[in-house]
N, C-alpha and C positions, 0 to 999 in steps of 0.2 A: 346535706348532700354527701355523696360518696365519690371518691376518686375512682378512676377506672382500675379494675383488678389486675390488668395486665401490666407487667413490668415494662420499663422504658428501654431495657437492654435485650439483645437477642438471647443471651444466656438465660436471663430470667424468663423470657417468653417460652424458650424451649423447655425449661423445667416445669413451667405451668402447663404447657400442652401435654407433656408426658404424664403428669399427674392426672390431668383432666381425662385424657384418653383411657388410662388404666382404670380409673374409678368408674367411668362410664361403662367400659367393657365388663368389668367384674361385678359391679353393684347396681348401677342406675339405668343401664340401657333398657332392660325389660321393665323396670319399675316405671319409667316414663314412657313406655311403649314406643321407643325409637325404632325406626325402620332399619332394615338391613343396609339400605343405601346410605342412611345417615351414619350408621356405625362404621361401615366400610370407608366412607369418605373421611371420617375423623381419623381412622387408623392409617389410611394412606397419607393423609396430610401430616400426621405426626411422624411417620417414618421418613417422609420427604424432607421435612424441616430438620429432623435429627441428622439425616444423611448430609444435607448441604452444609450444615454447621460443622460436621466432622470433616467434610471435603474442604471447606475453607481453612480449617485449622491445619490440615495436612498440606494444602497448597501453600499456605504461609510458611510452614516449616520447610517445605521443599524449596521455596523461593530463597529463604535465608541460606540453606545449604548450597544452592546453586551459585549464589553470590560469593560465598566463602570459597567455593571451588574455583570460580572464575578468578578471584583475587590471587589464589595460590598459583594458578596457571600463569598469571601475568607477572607476579612478583616473587614467587617462591624460588628456592635455591635450585640450581641446575642439578637434575638427577638423571639416573639411567633407567629408573623404574617408571613405567607408564601407569597412570592412575585412571580407573574407570570413571566414566561420567556419572553424576548422580542421577537417580531415577525417581519418578513419582509413582507411588503406589496408591491406588484407589482404596478408600476406607471401607472395605467389605463389599457386599453385593449391592448393586444399584437397585433402589426400590422402584415401585410403580411411579411413573411420572404423573404429576397432578397440575391442575391449572393454577395460575397466580391467584393470590387472595386467601391464603390459608387462614389468617386470623380474622378476616371478614367472615368466612364461613364458620369459624369457631365461635365468634361472638353472636352470630345469628342462631347457632345451636344453643348457646347459653340463654338467649332471650326466649327460645322455645321452652327450655327447662324452667326458667323463672316464671313463665306464664302458665305452667302446668298446675292444675289444682292440687297435686300431691307435693308440690315444692314447699320446702320449709327453710328457714334461715340456717338451721343446723346442717341441712344438705348443702346449702350455699357455702358455708364455711368449709365443709369437707371437700367440696370441689374447688375451693378457692376462687369463687366467682362473686365475692362481696368485697368491695374495696374499703380502704380506710376512710375514716371520717374526713370530710373536706367541705368547705363552703364554696359554692360556685356563684360568682357575681354575674348573673345573666345579662346585666346591662353592658358588660364589657366582653362577654364571651364571643370568641370568633372561631368559626369553623377552620380546621387545619387539614393539611394533606389532601387538597382538592386535586382530583384527577379526572381526565376526560380523554377518551381514545375513540377514533373513528375507524369503523370496519364495515365495508360494503354498504356505506351510506347510513349506518346506524351508529349512534354515539352512546357508548357505555361510560359511565362516570361513577365517582365515589368521593367520600369525604370521611373524616374521623368523627363519628357520631357522639362518642362519649356519653354523657348523661342527658343529652337533649332528647326530646320526644320525636324529633325528625328534622327535616330541613326543607326550605323553599329553594328550588333550583331556578336560576334566572339566566337568560342568554341574550346575546346580541349577535344577529346574523348579518353577514355581508355588509350592505350599505345602511343597515339600521343604525339609528343614533341613540336609542335608549334601550335599556334592558327590560325584557318582559318575562313574566313567569312561565316556565315550561311545565313544572309540576311541583306538588308537595309530596314528599316521601317520608315514610316512617322507618325505612331501613337506611343503611349506610351506602347504598348504591342507587343509581338512577339510570334511566334509558331515555334517549331522545330520538324518536323515529321520524321527525319531520323532514320532508325533502328540502333540498336546497331551493333558495328563492328563485334562482335561474337554473333550470334543468340542464344537466350535462356540463356544467361549469364548476370548477372548484370554488369552495366558499370558506372564508374565514369565520370562525365562530368564537365568541368569548363567553365563558361560563363563570358565574359566581354563586355563592351559597350563603343563605341566612339560616341560623338555628331557629327551630320552632319549639315552643313550650305550649302544649295543647295545640291550638290552631293559630297561635299568636307569634309573630316574628319578634325575636329578641336579639339583643347584642349588636355586634358589629359585623358588617358584611365581610366575607372572605376576600382574599386576594383573587385576582382574575387569572383564569387559565385560558390560553388561546390555542386553538387547534385549526387545522385545515381539513375540511371534509371534501373528499374526492368527488368529482362530478359524475 
């Protein structure tokens, strides 16, 4: 099996995303018949993640400068010269805003490319979408980073898919005492559109996730995520 190709660090993820976007734009976008929407989404996501990374670096530097200034104001020698307050400068032009889930979208695009008939391992290495050799013990594999969020009565969730073929999503609603299957998914996201058991009343829901290999449940069930669905 292969490890996931994405780095575990934000700096590594940024470097990967920039390389992936640049090579898709220059070489592989037309080759894989990617749409304008797919290309523009990737470009905007890359610019957004690059900007927020630079923003965070600038904010951290500004924070340390403001702390040092505050300490000098408090403990410095008595002077006659007034010192200007430190300022925060944005790192360039603010890019187009994008939805959450940049690397969810990026990995979905990777899967589209890997399933394309023109895809080769040489292209995979060039795009850095092939991980290093690793053995996955599916008897102990456990889904991580389980998320679920309610909006207008619909629940959108996700999990870290890794090398699994998909996942079984289970839920326990309101007064229910056992988990039941909501759906099996092949992507890293899921939707639950079921109404509340009692209409117009808020409802507590608990979600958990199992990995799938083929159509078989494997490994250990995830930790439980609990949310409240508005009535």
